[in-house]
N, C-alpha and C positions, 0 to 999 in steps of 0.2 A: 602478484599474478592478476591480470586484468579480469574484470567481471562483465558479463553480458546481463543487462537488466531487461526483463521482458514485461511490458506494461499490459495488464489485463483489464478490460472494462468496455462496456458498450458505449456508443456515441452519447455524449451529454453526461457521462458519469463523472467527468472531471479528471480523467487520467492524464491528459496533456498538461494541465496545470501542475500536477504533481511531477510529471516527467521533466518539465522545464525547471522546476525547483531542484530536482535531483541532478540535472545537467549542470547547474551552477555549483551546487555543493560538491559534486564529485569531479568537477572539471572533465566531464564525460562528453562524448559525441552522441548526439541524439538524431535518430532517423525516424521519419514518419511518412507513410505513403501520401497522406492527405496533402501535405505541404508541397511535395514534389509534383503530385498529380495536378494540383491547382495551378502551380506556376507554369507547368508544361502544357496542360491540356484545357485549362479553364474550369469553370464551376460545374459544368454539366457535360462531361465528355461522353462521346459515343464510344461503343465497343469498349466499355469500362474494364471488363475482366482481362482483355488482352493487354491493354495499357498497364493495368495493375500488375500483371505478371512480369512485364518488362521492368517496371520500377522495382518490384520485389527482388528480381535477379540482381539489379544494380546495387541495391542496399545490402544484399548478402555479400557481394564481392567487396564492397567498401568496409563492411563490418569485419570481414576476415583480415583485410589490410590493417585496420586500426588495432585489432586485437594482437596481431603479429608485432606491432610496434609497442605493445604494452599499455594501450589506451582502453579505458572503460567505454562501453557502448550501451546506449539505451535504445531499444526498439519500441517505439511508441505506436504499436500496431492495434492492440485491442484483443487479439487472439480470442475470438468469440466462442470457439468450440473446444471441447476436450481433445478432439483429434488434432486441431491446429496447435494447441499447447504442447501436446506430445511430440508432434513433428518438429516444431521449432526448438524445443528443449533438447531433443536428441541431436539436432543439427548444431546448436550452440555448444553442446558438450564436446563436439569434435574440434572446436576452436579453443576452448578453455575449460578448466575444471570448475571455475567459478561462474555459475549461472543461477540467477534468482528471479522469480516472478514478483511483481508488485501488482496486487489485485485491488481494484477500487470498487466499492459497492455504492449503489444508488437505486432508488425506486424508479421504475420506468416512466411514471407520470412526470416526475421532476425532470428526468432526462429529456423527455419529449418537449416539455416547455422550453428548456434551454436550447435545444437544437432548432426548433421552429423560430425562436427569437433570433438566434444566430443567423439562420438563413435569411431572415427578413432584413436585418440591419447591418450585417457584415458582408461586404462585397468580396472579402478574401476568404470566404467559407464555401465548401462544396454545397451544392444545392440539394437539400433534403426536405421534401414536403411531408405532410402528415401521413399520406398513403405510403410513401417510401419508408418512413420511420416504422410504421406498424408492420410492414412486410419484413423489413430487416430484423426487427426485434424478435421475430419468431425463430431466427437463427441463433440467437444468443443463448449460451448455456452457462448458467451461474457456476462459480467455483464451488466444488464439493469434494468429497473424499476420493472421487475418481482421479482428481488432479493431485497426485501424490508427489509434489515437487517442493523444493524450498520456496517459501513465499512470505512476503510481508504484506499484511492486510491494511487497508485504509477504509475508514467509515463503515466498517462491518458491524452487524449486530454484535453486541458485547460478547456473548458466549461463543461466537465464531472465532474469537481470538485464541481461545484455549488450545494449547498444543502447537500454535503457530509462531513464527518469528514476528517480532514487533520492533519498529524503530521508535525509540523514545528520545525526545528532546529534553534534556535535563535543565530545568530552570531553578531548581533548589538542590544543589549538590550536597553531598555528605559534608557535614560540619557547618553548613550555612544556617541562618536563623529565619524563622517565619516572619514575613514582613509586617504582620499585624500583631501576632500574639507572642513573638519573641522566643519561642522554644526552638531548640536545635534539632536539625535533621540528622539522625544517626545512620540514615541510608540515603542513597540518591533518589530523587523524586522529580518527576517531570510529566510530560504529556505526549500523546500520540497525535501528530499533526493531521489535519484534514479530517478530523472526527468531530463528533458532537455528543456530549454526554447529556444526561437528563436535566442538568442544570443550565444547559445552553452553552457551556464552555467545552473546550477540547477534553477528551477522555484522559484522565490522570493515570499515572503508573508508578508503582513502587519498584525500584530496581534493587534486588537483594543479592547477596553473596559477592558483592564487589566492595573492596576496602579502600578505595581511593575516590576522590571527587572527580566526577565525570561531566562532560559537556553534552555528550550524546551517547546512545547505546543501542545496539541491536542484540536482543536476546529472545528467549522463548517464554511465552505467557503460559504459566502453569495454573492460573486460577484468577478469580475475580472477587474482590471485596464488594458485596452488594449491601449497601446501607439501607436498612428497613425504615429508618426515620429521617432519611435525607436522600434526595434524588440525585445521587452522585456516586456512580460506581468507580472502582479503581482496579487496574490490572496489576497482577503480580508477575514480574518479569525477572528471570534468572539467566545465567549462562546456559547455552544450549544443551549441554550434557548434564545439567544439574536437575535435581528435584528436591522438594522440601515437604516435610510433614505439615499438617495443619497447625500443629503446636508451634513449630519453628516459624511459620509464617506469622502467626498471631503474636509471637514474641517480638518479631522484627518490626511489626507495624503498630504495636500497642502505644507507642509514643503519641500517635495521632488518633488511631481508631478506638482507643479506650473511651473517647467522648461520644461515640456513636454506636447505636445498635446495628449489628451487621451479621451477615452470614458469609461463609466462604463457598464459592461455587468452584468445583474442581472438575477434572476430567471424569467421565463415567467409570474409569478403572479404579478410582480411589474409593 
C-alpha cells in the first residue's frame, strides 16, 4: 500500500534535506511548493497566496494520481500550523491508509541564519529577508500533543522521542562485533539520522524485541538510557505494539551499559 509522507518544519529547519534523502531511499515522488513557485514565478512573486493555491491544487491532483498507481509520495510542505496538519492528514487519508508525518526540529536562530545565507548566495531560492522571516516565524506552531498523528521525529529534544515512531539506521546489527572492543551485539544497534547527541555524534538507539539482523528499522521509542557519567544518551526502540519493563530493558542492554552509570527515562505513565 502506498504511503504519503508529510514533512513538518519551518523554513531553515532542514526538512527538504531529509525529504530528498527519503525520496531516494523510498523511490518516492517528492512535491514542494517552493521549487514549483520558483521555476514558474521567480524568487519574489507578487500575489503569492493566489499562485500558491494554484500550485497546491496541482500538487494534490498529482499526488492522487501517483497514489492510485501505488507510488509513495512525499509532500515537502512544512505544515506550519496544527490546523494545516489536520487538514492535510484527513485529505491524505482519503487517498491511502498509510499516512505519516516527518517532523524536523531546529531552533529559530539557526534556521534564520541558514535562510538569510541561502537568500544571499543561492539564486534558485525564494527571497526571504530578516523582516519576512521574523513575520512568518510567528505563524509556526511546534509539534505537540495536539498533533495526534503517526510521526517520525528528527533532531528533537531527546525526551520528545518517547512514545513516538523513530527511524533507526542499523550500523551494528545483531551478531556483529564492536569495531574496537570486540564484544558481540545481542541486539540490533544503530542511530537516528539528522540528530546530534551530547557527544556530537548522531543519537544512538537500541532496537529490542527483534531476533534477526536488520539494516534499518522503524519502531516506537519507549525510553531513553541517560548516562550520568558520559554525555551520550541512547533511545530504546521496540515494535510499535510492544512495551517492556525497566528490568527487561536493563537485561537487554547490560552487555554495553554495565560499564556506565545510567538511569532509564520512561513515559510518565510508568
